[in-house]
Phi, psi and omega in degrees: 000132184283142177285135180280144171251123182254131182279343185284142182283146173278102186288345179255030185303333177283347181254318183220160182284168181293322180292319174297321180295318180296318179297311182296317180298313182299334185262006181066029187259007177256124173275101183303323178293325173291326177291317180301312181300320181296313177305314181299312183295321179292321174292318179301314174300317179295318177292323176299320185291336178269022175068024178274136180294157180304312184292327176285327174295319179295319181294323178293318177295332177291332172294329177279331181232069184298343179279354180255140177281160178307313181297327180291315179290322175299322177292323178295315185285337180252006180293143180293146179283135180263000000 
């Protein structure tokens, strides 16, 4: 069987391989909203580790995700880990 080539980047590369990500995506098993939230939390943590204030970090994330409100991003980055 020939391998399918996907143009989308694997945002979970530190957790799963590109092949696994492509397979899961092709079968509709990846929750895109959860992946987006994971990326937002990761970027927020990185900004905070570089001494950026929480409000400035959230505003920076709003530039990347202009369709999200400040409070929505705040809830994403501060939601408790389950």
